C-alpha positions as CSV (number, residue, x, y, z in Angstrom):
1,M,-47.4,-11.7,-10.0
2,K,-47.0,-10.1,-13.4
3,N,-47.4,-6.7,-11.8
4,F,-44.7,-7.5,-9.3
5,F,-42.2,-8.1,-12.2
6,L,-43.3,-5.0,-14.0
7,R,-42.7,-2.9,-10.8
8,M,-39.3,-4.6,-10.4
9,K,-38.5,-3.8,-14.0
10,E,-39.3,-0.2,-13.5
11,K,-37.2,0.1,-10.4
12,F,-34.2,-1.7,-11.9
13,S,-34.5,0.2,-15.2
14,E,-33.7,3.5,-13.5
15,K,-30.1,4.8,-13.7
16,M,-27.8,3.1,-11.2
17,G,-24.3,4.6,-10.8
18,G,-24.6,6.5,-14.1
19,E,-25.3,3.4,-16.2
20,E,-28.6,2.1,-17.5
21,V,-29.6,-1.2,-16.1
22,E,-32.0,-3.4,-18.2
23,V,-34.2,-6.0,-16.6
24,P,-35.8,-8.4,-19.1
25,V,-38.8,-10.3,-17.8
26,E,-39.4,-13.6,-19.6
27,K,-41.1,-16.7,-18.3
28,G,-40.9,-15.6,-14.7
29,E,-37.1,-15.0,-14.6
30,V,-35.5,-11.7,-13.7
31,Y,-32.0,-10.8,-14.9
32,V,-30.0,-7.8,-13.8
33,E,-27.0,-6.6,-15.7
34,L,-24.6,-4.7,-13.7
35,G,-21.7,-2.5,-14.9
36,P,-18.1,-3.2,-14.0
37,E,-17.2,-2.4,-10.4
38,K,-14.6,0.3,-9.8
39,E,-12.1,-0.4,-7.0
40,E,-12.1,2.3,-4.5
41,G,-9.1,3.1,-2.3
42,R,-5.5,4.1,-2.6
43,A,-3.9,3.0,-5.8
44,K,-1.1,5.5,-5.9
45,I,2.4,4.7,-4.6
46,V,4.0,7.4,-2.5
47,V,7.7,7.9,-2.2
48,R,8.0,9.5,1.2
49,P,11.1,11.0,2.9
50,F,11.7,10.4,6.6
51,V,14.4,11.6,9.0
52,I,15.3,9.6,12.1
53,E,16.6,11.8,14.9
54,D,15.5,9.4,17.7
55,F,14.4,5.8,18.0
56,D,10.8,6.9,18.4
57,D,10.9,8.5,14.9
58,I,10.5,5.0,13.3
59,K,6.9,4.6,14.4
60,P,5.4,6.7,11.6
61,I,7.7,5.0,9.1
62,L,6.6,1.5,10.2
63,D,2.9,2.6,10.1
64,S,3.2,3.9,6.5
65,L,5.1,0.8,5.4
66,R,2.4,-1.5,6.9
67,E,-0.2,0.3,4.8
68,G,1.6,-1.0,1.8
69,Y,1.6,2.0,-0.5
70,T,4.8,3.8,0.7
71,I,8.4,3.6,-0.4
72,A,10.4,5.1,2.4
73,L,13.6,7.1,1.9
74,I,15.0,7.4,5.4
75,N,17.8,9.8,6.4
76,I,19.7,8.2,9.3
77,R,22.5,10.8,9.6
78,P,21.1,12.6,12.7
79,L,20.7,9.4,14.7
80,K,24.1,8.1,13.3
81,E,25.8,11.2,14.7
82,K,24.0,11.0,17.9
83,D,23.9,7.3,19.0
84,L,25.1,4.3,17.0
85,I,23.5,1.8,19.4
86,E,20.0,3.4,18.9
87,L,20.7,3.5,15.1
88,K,21.4,-0.3,15.1
89,R,18.2,-0.8,17.1
90,A,16.2,1.3,14.7
91,I,17.6,-0.5,11.7
92,N,16.8,-3.9,13.2
93,K,13.2,-2.8,13.9
94,L,12.9,-1.6,10.3
95,K,14.4,-4.8,9.0
96,K,12.0,-7.0,11.0
97,T,9.0,-5.0,9.7
98,T,10.4,-5.2,6.2
99,D,10.7,-9.0,6.4
100,A,7.2,-9.2,7.9
101,I,5.7,-7.3,4.9
102,E,7.9,-9.2,2.5
103,G,9.5,-5.9,1.4
104,D,13.0,-4.9,0.6
105,I,15.5,-2.7,2.5
106,A,18.9,-1.4,1.4
107,G,21.4,1.3,2.1
108,F,21.4,4.2,-0.2
109,G,24.6,6.0,0.2
110,E,26.1,6.4,3.7
111,D,23.2,8.4,5.2
112,Y,20.1,6.9,3.6
113,I,18.1,3.7,3.8
114,V,15.4,2.8,1.3
115,V,12.5,0.5,2.3
116,T,10.0,-0.8,-0.2
117,P,6.8,-2.9,0.1
118,S,6.4,-6.4,-1.3
119,F,5.6,-5.3,-4.9
120,A,8.8,-3.3,-5.3
121,S,12.5,-4.2,-5.0
122,V,15.7,-2.3,-4.8
123,H,18.2,-2.7,-7.7
124,R,21.6,-3.6,-6.4
125,S,24.7,-3.2,-8.5
126,K,27.8,-5.4,-7.9
127,G,29.4,-2.8,-5.6
128,A,26.3,-2.2,-3.5
129,E,26.1,-3.3,0.1
130,E,23.1,-4.9,1.8
131,I,22.1,-3.9,5.2
132,E,23.0,-6.6,7.7
133,S,21.8,-7.0,11.2
134,P,24.6,-6.5,13.8
C-alpha cells in the first residue's frame, strides 16, 4: 500500500499545466493541490456593424446577438428606402430577440439602430427617442 502512495506521489509531482503539484502523503491520506483554473472562451466584446438591405439580412445579426458577445450597429437606410413594411417587420424581430436576451435596443440617428446584450445598456439623453413597435 505504501508503494502505491509513493507511485501516486511521483505521478502527481510531475508538472501539470506548467505548475508544480505537490502530493503530501501522511497517515494514508492523499492531497492534491491544483492551481487556479483559467476560463477558456470568448471574453472580448465585439462592436460589429451590419447593414439591412432585405428582411433576410437580420439572421446573422440575431445569431451574433444570441451568442452574447456582440454589440450590433445596424444601418437600416437601404431597407428604409426600399420597403417600410419590411423594415417594421425586421425591427419587430430585432426587438423580440433583444427582449428575449434581456438586452437593449435604441435608434441611433435616423439610419442606425444599436442593439446590446444584457450586460450593456444604451445611454439615452432627454431628447432621444426609443424604438417602439408599430
